[in-house]
C-alpha positions in Angstrom: -25.7 -59.9 -72.9 -28.9 -60.7 -71.9 -29.9 -63.6 -70.6 -33.4 -65.3 -70.0 -34.5 -66.6 -66.9 -37.9 -67.9 -66.2 -37.1 -67.1 -62.1 -36.1 -63.7 -61.1 -35.9 -62.3 -57.5 -39.4 -60.8 -56.4 -37.8 -58.0 -55.0 -37.5 -56.3 -58.2 -40.4 -55.4 -60.6 -41.3 -53.2 -63.2 -39.0 -50.0 -62.4 -35.9 -51.0 -64.7 -36.0 -50.1 -68.5 -37.4 -46.6 -68.4 -36.4 -43.0 -68.1 -37.9 -39.7 -66.9 -38.6 -37.2 -69.2 -36.1 -34.6 -69.7 -38.1 -31.9 -71.0 -37.3 -28.3 -69.3 -40.0 -27.2 -67.0 -40.7 -24.6 -65.3 -40.3 -24.6 -61.7 -44.2 -24.4 -60.9 -44.6 -27.4 -63.4 -41.6 -29.2 -61.3 -43.9 -28.8 -57.8 -47.0 -29.4 -59.1 -47.1 -31.8 -61.8 -45.7 -35.6 -61.6 -42.9 -36.9 -63.6 -43.7 -38.1 -67.2 -42.4 -41.6 -67.4 -41.4 -42.5 -70.9 -42.5 -46.3 -70.8 -41.2 -49.0 -73.0 -44.1 -50.8 -75.4 -46.5 -53.2 -73.5 -45.3 -51.5 -69.7 -47.9 -50.9 -67.6 -48.0 -47.4 -65.9 -46.7 -47.1 -62.4 -49.6 -46.8 -59.6 -48.0 -43.6 -58.1 -46.2 -41.5 -60.8 -44.2 -39.5 -57.9 -42.8 -42.8 -57.0 -40.8 -44.8 -59.4 -40.9 -47.8 -56.8 -44.6 -47.8 -56.6 -45.0 -51.2 -58.5 -42.8 -52.9 -56.3 -44.5 -52.2 -52.9 -45.9 -54.9 -50.7 -49.2 -56.8 -52.1 -48.6 -55.1 -55.2 -46.4 -57.8 -57.1 -47.6 -59.5 -60.3 -49.5 -62.8 -59.3 -47.1 -64.4 -62.1 -44.2 -64.0 -59.8 -45.8 -65.4 -56.9 -43.9 -69.1 -57.1 -40.4 -67.6 -58.4 -37.8 -68.4 -56.0 -36.2 -65.9 -53.4 -32.7 -65.8 -55.3 -30.4 -62.9 -55.1 -28.2 -61.8 -57.8 -25.0 -60.7 -57.2 -22.4 -59.0 -59.4 -18.9 -60.0 -59.1 -17.3 -57.8 -61.1 -13.5 -58.5 -61.0 -14.5 -62.1 -61.7 -17.0 -61.0 -64.6 -19.6 -63.3 -63.4 -23.1 -62.8 -61.5 -23.4 -65.5 -58.3 -27.2 -66.5 -58.1 -27.6 -67.2 -54.0 -30.7 -68.7 -52.4 -31.8 -66.2 -49.8 -33.3 -68.8 -47.8 -30.2 -71.0 -47.4 -27.8 -68.3 -48.1 -26.3 -71.4 -50.9 -24.3 -70.3 -54.2 -26.6 -72.4 -56.8 -24.4 -71.0 -59.4 -22.5 -68.6 -61.3 -23.4 -67.4 -64.6 -20.3 -65.1 -67.0 -20.9 -61.8 -68.3 -18.9 -59.7 -70.7 -17.1 -57.4 -69.0 -17.5 -55.8 -65.0 -21.2 -56.7 -64.1 -22.1 -54.1 -61.5 -25.7 -53.8 -61.3 -28.2 -56.8 -61.8 -31.4 -55.5 -62.6 -34.7 -57.7 -64.3 -36.7 -56.3 -67.2 -40.0 -54.7 -66.5 -41.4 -58.1 -67.5 -39.1 -60.2 -65.5 -37.9 -62.4 -68.4 -34.5 -60.9 -68.7 -31.7 -59.6 -67.0 
């Protein structure tokens, strides 16, 4: 189930929906070559190919997200829902239902889909 939002937490960016190549490598290749990322179409490359989180470092977030609210998405797997909490006031803003036992809330690389 995909839920469309225009505002997602700014702590997340460009590191979901990607995989690392599973092609076998020699030990010399593994030590000297950065990983090969299989990015989805339209997704920009990582600033540092050795660091999957490199696009989310301070100062590197897209200007598109600068005015997004600082909300935290908390999965509640026994209740089959996700709570949205304002991290500045700690107030629960709302809940949205999920199918079954949500465990992780991760936005897509373009921050349009959870």
